[in-house]
N, C-alpha and C positions, 0 to 999 in steps of 0.2 A: 424382614430384612434378610438378603442372602450373605453369606458367608465370604462369597467372591469380591474382589475389588472391581470397582467401576472400570469402564473402559478408560475414562480418563486419568485415573491412578494408576491403572496396571502398568504401563509402559510410558516412561517421560518422552518428550517430542525427541526425535533424531535431530531435528533443525529447528530453531527458533529466531526471529528477528523481529523487530519494530522497526519501520520506516520513518524515523524520525525526521522533522523538519531542520534544515541545516540552521547554525547558529545564527547566520545573518538575517534570516528570515524574521526573527524575533526584533530586531531594532526598526527593520525595514516597515513593518507593519504597524509599528508605535509611530514611525515618522510619517507614514501616510495618514495614519489616524489624527494626528496632531495638525497636517497640514489642512485636512479635512475641518475638523473643529473651527481652526481659524478662518477657514472660508466662510464657514456658517456664522462665527462670531462677527467678524468684520467690523470692529470697534464698538458694537451696540452695548446697551448697558441692560440690567435687569437679567432675566432668565436666559437669554440669548450669551450672555457673558460667560458664563460657567458652565452651562447645561451640557454644551457639546463635548466640552472636555471630560466632564464627570461620567459621559456615557460611552463616548468612542473610545477614549484611551484604555478603560479597563476592557471593553471589548475586542479590542485589537488583539491582546493576547489569546482570544478564543481561536483566530485563524491558523496560526502554526501549531497549536496543540490539537487542533482538529485534523490537521492535514498530516499530522505525525504521530497519529493514534493507530495506526493500520498494522496489524499484526499478520507475518508469515510464519507457517509452522508446518512442519511434516511429522506426523505420528505413524504409528504402525500400520494404521489402516486408511488414513486420508490425508490430503493436502489441504491445508485450510489458509486461506486470503481472506482476512478480517470475517465477514459474515458468511463468505462462500466456502463450500465443501466440496471437495473432490476425491472419491474413492481412488485408492492407488491401483485397482485392480484395471480400470480403464485407460491407464496412461500407456499410450504405445512408446513413447520415445519422449527423451529431455536433452534440450540444447541450451548449453550456456550460452549468453550474448554479450559481447562487449558493446561499447558505445556505437559503435559502426553497424554492428549486427542489429542491435536495438530499432535504430532508425530505418534498416531496411525493412526489418518485420513489420515496424508499424508503418512504413510507408509504402513503397511499391509491392512491398509481400504481405500486406495486410489482408484481411478476409472481412467482409462486414458482420460475421457472425460469431468472429474471434471474441473470447472474453479477454478483456485489456484492464490491467491495474497498473498503471505506470506513474511514477513521479519523476517529473524531468530533471530534478536536482540529483537522482540517482543515476548513474552511467550505466551498471549492469541491468541484465534481465535473465530470466529463463524462459524459454519457448517450450511448452508442455503439450505434446501432441498427443489427442485423443483418439481411442478406438473403441466408441460406443454407439453403435445403429440407433439406440432409441435417443441420442442428443445431436441436434444439427452443428454443434459447435464444434469447428474443427480443430481448435487450439487455444491454449491459455498463454498468454504473454504476460509476466508478474516481474516489476521491478524488483533488484536485490541489489544489496552492495556485496554480495559474495555468491557469484552466479554458479562457480563451480563447486561449491560445497553445497548449494540448495540443489544442484542438478544431481550430485554424488548421493544427497541422502533419499531423494525421490527415488532414484532406481535402486539404491539399496531396498527402500521400503517395498517397492514392487516385486523384488526378487524373494521376499521373506513371505 
């Protein structure tokens, strides 16, 4: 073992955010699961009477949990979006986007090779323009509730 701290513990994240699902998604998924279970049941007896409810209602909680587990973070050396990692050295520019800017970048301004992680219930985003000749990806678009803070953290990490 070395006496030096690991890269994960050397400096805390300059920015960290979890893109959780909104509160209304939890009851909506339970309502959809209950409706589907009632359609399967349709007044039958036996196993079809209780099995759809016993299976679908607990599983309905997994949908918003799974959608809301995405983590966005900026460390001293990289930009982390869930399992994807981007070294800050290859970042050329960062643009904070509001809802209209996000719509434009993902619509008419989109590129087929862009890396996009977006959540429709989150209005803001950042566009991270890359300068890496070895990578054909022109930019990343990542949803965030705080686009200005994330853009500032990325630019600050790049300057260090």
